[in-house]
Each structure stands twice: as C-alpha cells, then as structure tokens.
PLY file of the C-alpha trace (Angstrom):
ply
format ascii 1.0
element vertex 295
property float x
property float y
property float z
element edge 294
property int vertex1
property int vertex2
end_header
82.77 84.72 107.15
85.12 82.07 108.54
88.47 83.29 107.20
90.35 80.22 108.40
87.97 77.84 106.67
88.19 79.87 103.45
92.00 79.84 103.53
92.01 76.09 104.10
89.65 75.65 101.16
92.09 77.51 98.88
94.69 74.92 99.82
98.43 74.80 99.39
98.35 76.68 96.09
99.41 80.07 94.88
98.37 81.65 91.60
96.50 84.81 90.48
93.13 83.28 91.38
94.29 82.48 94.92
95.73 85.99 95.25
92.42 87.56 94.21
90.44 85.27 96.50
92.71 86.23 99.40
92.27 89.93 98.66
88.51 89.33 98.71
88.79 87.81 102.19
90.95 90.51 103.74
89.75 93.75 102.12
86.52 93.75 104.20
88.55 93.13 107.37
90.81 96.07 106.58
87.83 98.28 105.73
86.59 97.71 109.29
89.99 98.14 110.93
90.81 101.19 113.04
93.06 103.52 111.04
92.83 106.61 113.24
95.52 108.62 114.93
98.02 108.63 112.08
99.24 110.92 109.30
100.09 109.74 105.77
103.03 111.11 103.76
102.60 109.76 100.26
104.71 108.91 97.21
108.11 110.05 98.43
111.01 109.43 96.05
113.99 107.60 97.52
115.65 107.24 94.09
115.37 108.42 90.51
113.37 105.51 89.06
109.56 105.73 88.99
109.29 102.57 91.11
111.64 103.86 93.80
108.88 105.32 95.93
107.72 105.00 99.52
104.76 106.04 101.64
105.28 106.90 105.29
102.77 106.79 108.14
103.53 108.63 111.35
101.69 109.05 114.64
99.36 112.06 114.62
101.43 113.60 117.38
105.15 113.68 116.62
107.02 111.47 119.09
108.90 113.34 121.81
111.74 110.81 121.64
112.98 108.95 118.59
110.96 105.80 117.87
111.59 102.65 115.81
110.89 102.67 112.09
109.32 99.65 110.34
109.47 99.29 106.56
107.31 96.89 104.53
108.64 95.48 101.23
105.95 93.73 99.17
106.25 90.53 97.15
105.45 89.79 93.55
107.79 87.08 92.32
110.53 89.59 91.34
108.57 90.62 88.24
105.42 92.18 89.69
103.64 93.40 92.79
102.89 96.84 94.19
102.95 98.47 97.56
99.28 99.41 97.65
97.03 97.20 95.48
94.01 98.34 97.53
94.92 101.87 98.67
94.58 102.41 102.38
93.79 98.74 102.95
96.13 96.02 101.65
99.79 96.47 102.58
99.06 100.02 103.73
97.69 98.17 106.76
101.26 97.34 107.80
102.64 100.87 108.25
99.30 101.99 109.69
99.60 99.30 112.38
103.07 100.36 113.44
102.19 104.06 113.43
99.14 103.29 115.60
101.57 101.59 117.98
103.76 104.66 118.34
106.33 103.89 115.65
106.86 105.11 112.10
105.62 102.83 109.34
106.88 102.81 105.76
105.57 101.01 102.67
108.01 100.90 99.76
108.20 99.54 96.25
111.23 98.77 94.09
112.46 98.09 90.56
111.34 94.85 88.93
112.77 92.15 86.69
113.30 91.44 83.87
114.38 95.04 83.25
116.18 95.14 86.59
118.01 91.98 87.60
119.87 90.88 90.73
120.76 92.68 92.97
118.42 95.57 92.08
115.72 94.62 94.60
118.20 94.38 97.47
119.93 97.57 96.33
116.57 99.32 96.53
116.06 98.03 100.06
119.43 99.55 100.87
118.42 102.81 99.19
115.25 102.97 101.31
117.33 102.38 104.44
119.82 105.07 103.41
117.02 107.56 102.73
115.47 106.84 106.11
118.77 107.13 107.95
119.26 110.57 106.36
115.70 111.86 106.80
113.71 110.01 109.42
114.81 112.13 112.37
112.74 114.98 110.90
109.64 112.84 111.52
110.60 111.56 114.97
112.18 108.26 113.89
115.37 106.64 115.17
117.86 106.09 112.33
119.51 103.31 114.36
116.28 101.36 114.90
115.09 100.61 111.37
113.38 97.24 110.92
112.61 95.91 107.45
109.75 93.48 106.82
109.74 91.59 103.53
107.13 89.18 102.19
107.89 86.54 99.51
110.20 88.19 96.92
110.33 91.18 99.24
111.74 88.90 101.95
114.37 87.70 99.50
115.42 91.29 98.82
115.49 92.14 102.53
117.56 89.03 103.32
119.97 89.78 100.48
120.52 93.28 101.84
120.87 91.95 105.39
123.26 89.05 104.73
125.24 89.62 101.52
128.24 91.88 102.14
128.82 92.46 98.42
125.36 94.08 98.42
125.24 96.03 101.68
128.94 96.95 101.70
131.58 97.13 104.40
129.52 99.52 106.53
126.86 96.84 107.06
123.13 96.77 106.31
122.27 99.61 108.69
119.16 97.94 110.09
118.13 96.87 113.59
116.33 93.74 112.38
115.01 91.81 109.40
111.52 90.28 109.41
111.19 87.66 106.68
107.74 86.34 105.73
107.62 83.31 103.39
110.76 84.25 101.50
112.66 82.19 98.94
116.31 82.75 99.78
117.91 81.01 96.79
116.69 80.15 93.28
117.57 76.49 93.91
119.26 74.27 96.48
120.91 70.84 96.03
119.01 69.36 98.98
115.68 71.18 99.20
115.06 72.28 95.62
117.42 70.69 93.10
115.20 71.23 90.06
115.28 74.22 87.71
113.99 77.52 89.13
110.72 79.05 87.99
110.93 81.43 85.01
110.34 84.47 87.21
113.37 83.54 89.32
115.52 83.23 86.22
114.21 86.62 85.08
115.76 88.10 88.22
118.83 85.94 88.85
119.74 85.24 85.23
120.44 81.95 83.51
124.05 81.44 84.65
123.54 78.88 87.41
127.21 79.08 88.42
126.48 82.52 89.91
123.34 81.63 91.84
125.04 80.53 95.06
126.95 83.81 95.34
123.69 85.71 94.79
121.65 83.79 97.37
121.29 85.13 100.93
120.77 81.56 102.17
124.50 80.94 101.78
125.71 84.21 103.31
124.59 83.95 106.94
127.59 85.03 109.01
128.17 86.08 112.64
127.23 89.68 113.28
124.10 89.67 111.13
121.12 91.74 112.32
118.45 90.10 114.49
116.09 88.04 112.35
112.42 87.06 112.67
111.32 84.33 110.26
107.76 83.26 109.49
106.10 80.83 107.11
102.49 79.85 106.62
100.68 76.55 106.84
99.62 76.79 103.20
102.81 78.02 101.55
103.26 75.70 98.54
106.52 73.73 98.65
108.40 75.87 96.06
107.71 78.87 98.30
108.12 77.00 101.61
111.41 75.08 101.51
113.68 78.12 101.93
112.30 79.10 105.34
113.45 75.94 107.17
116.69 76.05 105.18
117.34 79.59 106.42
116.41 78.65 109.98
119.00 75.87 109.79
121.66 78.31 108.58
120.80 80.84 111.29
120.88 78.11 113.95
124.23 76.85 112.68
125.65 80.37 112.71
124.23 81.58 116.03
124.10 78.29 117.94
120.56 79.27 118.83
117.20 79.25 117.10
115.98 82.52 115.58
112.60 84.03 116.30
110.25 81.86 114.26
106.51 81.60 113.70
104.43 79.12 111.69
101.19 80.90 110.86
98.35 78.38 110.93
95.34 78.93 108.66
97.27 81.36 106.45
98.46 81.12 102.88
101.42 82.62 101.06
100.09 86.20 101.02
97.59 86.41 103.86
100.15 86.73 106.65
100.76 90.43 105.98
97.16 91.16 104.98
95.94 90.30 108.51
98.06 92.95 110.26
95.97 95.64 112.03
92.77 93.64 111.52
90.48 92.09 114.12
92.07 88.66 113.54
95.70 89.83 113.59
98.02 87.42 115.37
101.25 88.46 113.63
101.40 92.18 114.39
101.55 91.77 118.19
104.32 89.18 117.80
106.33 91.62 115.69
105.92 94.29 118.38
107.43 91.82 120.87
110.35 91.11 118.52
111.04 94.81 118.10
110.79 95.48 121.83
113.22 92.64 122.52
115.81 93.71 119.95
115.52 97.52 119.63
0 1
1 2
2 3
3 4
4 5
5 6
6 7
7 8
8 9
9 10
10 11
11 12
12 13
13 14
14 15
15 16
16 17
17 18
18 19
19 20
20 21
21 22
22 23
23 24
24 25
25 26
26 27
27 28
28 29
29 30
30 31
31 32
32 33
33 34
34 35
35 36
36 37
37 38
38 39
39 40
40 41
41 42
42 43
43 44
44 45
45 46
46 47
47 48
48 49
49 50
50 51
51 52
52 53
53 54
54 55
55 56
56 57
57 58
58 59
59 60
60 61
61 62
62 63
63 64
64 65
65 66
66 67
67 68
68 69
69 70
70 71
71 72
72 73
73 74
74 75
75 76
76 77
77 78
78 79
79 80
80 81
81 82
82 83
83 84
84 85
85 86
86 87
87 88
88 89
89 90
90 91
91 92
92 93
93 94
94 95
95 96
96 97
97 98
98 99
99 100
100 101
101 102
102 103
103 104
104 105
105 106
106 107
107 108
108 109
109 110
110 111
111 112
112 113
113 114
114 115
115 116
116 117
117 118
118 119
119 120
120 121
121 122
122 123
123 124
124 125
125 126
126 127
127 128
128 129
129 130
130 131
131 132
132 133
133 134
134 135
135 136
136 137
137 138
138 139
139 140
140 141
141 142
142 143
143 144
144 145
145 146
146 147
147 148
148 149
149 150
150 151
151 152
152 153
153 154
154 155
155 156
156 157
157 158
158 159
159 160
160 161
161 162
162 163
163 164
164 165
165 166
166 167
167 168
168 169
169 170
170 171
171 172
172 173
173 174
174 175
175 176
176 177
177 178
178 179
179 180
180 181
181 182
182 183
183 184
184 185
185 186
186 187
187 188
188 189
189 190
190 191
191 192
192 193
193 194
194 195
195 196
196 197
197 198
198 199
199 200
200 201
201 202
202 203
203 204
204 205
205 206
206 207
207 208
208 209
209 210
210 211
211 212
212 213
213 214
214 215
215 216
216 217
217 218
218 219
219 220
220 221
221 222
222 223
223 224
224 225
225 226
226 227
227 228
228 229
229 230
230 231
231 232
232 233
233 234
234 235
235 236
236 237
237 238
238 239
239 240
240 241
241 242
242 243
243 244
244 245
245 246
246 247
247 248
248 249
249 250
250 251
251 252
252 253
253 254
254 255
255 256
256 257
257 258
258 259
259 260
260 261
261 262
262 263
263 264
264 265
265 266
266 267
267 268
268 269
269 270
270 271
271 272
272 273
273 274
274 275
275 276
276 277
277 278
278 279
279 280
280 281
281 282
282 283
283 284
284 285
285 286
286 287
287 288
288 289
289 290
290 291
291 292
292 293
293 294
C-alpha cells in the first residue's frame, strides 16, 4: 500500500473518519515493526486519578550509565484520546522506539475536559515529570534529561508546562526539551485565528475570553525556556496548523534564532507519531538527533 498516496487522498481534513482511516494505514506497519529488546512496565500511577497513568518501556538490559527519558503525551482535542488505542502498536510505538535506541520511553495519559479544565493537562505533564525525576534512576534513567513529546492537544499541554511559569512554578519545568507535534498553542489569536474557538477548546479553556491570553503558551515564550523541537504536517487543517508558525515566530523573536523545525510531507494531523519505529519512519531519527544535540 502506498501510504503517502493514501494520506494525500484523505486531504487536509481531520475528523473521526480520518482518524480511523489513518489507524488502518499504520496499524499494519506497526504490526511488522521490530519491537524486540525491551521490557514493558505497565499502568503505573503517577497521581490519584484513574487517568493519571503511564506505561514505561526500558531496554532489556539496564543501562550502565543514566540515559535520556522520552515521554509521549497523546492528543484528543482536550476532551478525548488515550495513550494506547491499539495496544502495543499505536502510540506504544513511540516509547518502544526510544527504548530500542538505548533510552527509556514513557507513554502517559492525563485528565480530560470538560470535567478537568485548564491547566489540568499541563499540571499532569508536570506530575509525570515529577514522578520520573523521583523514580527514574531506579530504571537507569537520567532525571535531568527528560524530554516530553506532545501531539495536538498533548503538544499544547507540554508547551503550557514548558513555557507558563504560573503552571510549572519558580523551579522551572524540569525538562531537557519539549517536542511539539501539530499543537494548538492558544484557543484563538487576533492575527492567525480571530474567530471563536471550537467547542472542545472552550470545554478546556472556559468561556471567559479575557483569560485566554494568560492561559496560552504561545504568549509566554521567554528567555531560558527548554530547547524546543517543533513539527507540523503537510495536511494539518488550518485550525490545527496556524499555531505552529505562530510559535516558531515567538521562539525566533525570543531566541534570535530559529528553533528545530520539521514540516512532515505526506502526513496528516495524527500520522506523524504513528510512523515512529516503522519501516517508513522519518521523524524518529530526527528526534534522536535533537536529543543528542541538546542532552
């Protein structure tokens, strides 16, 4: 099957049908992918809520020296999503990839709107980081080299933890880098997205638009932030695409240099992470380079 042609045929759309069709494309690839040489530690609580759970994948042989830790935070539009929709295959592929490359991989889920509003998702990212900093040495991980990958709403939560001091606190975010895949870093923007936000965004951020700017990581990029890798896909629809160039502009303004950035051709809003550890993976090796350059 020509995956690229199939992604192009789905177009610049995102809805449940596109999500299912994308799963159907990538599940067979992940079924064929090499998953050997790793050990799974499943359903670990990092908080008291039922959704505050993580899975950890470690190299079969415990590292002799402390290694980087890479966490994956799934998307779902703030109101849905799960860390393992196809167990062992989709999104589990991310921690498996990093464990197969000598690191420790983590796949975590978090509390969802509307029951849990801003900043619950970012707070849960922080809780995962805190749990890892307290416990990861027992598994051979380096508490000072924790990288957090977020996709879509997960990227928003990761960016909020990384950039917003009122969320991460005076001690800082405690991470070595943030990897942001097709995130939406504000519910609206006067230049890029002046219209009303989607209902799922309001479910998370609330209806008081006077508070949105203070909640949005897009407007909190300051000197001293962790290293950032930003990616978007060719077929991200505009409501899910505009925030990536807006964030790149803010990072460039702040740092007087461009961040690590990748435009993933022949991918849609969710396929970027689904490819990792597969035979067509072009993103995973790039992330290894980013980690090597910044660890």
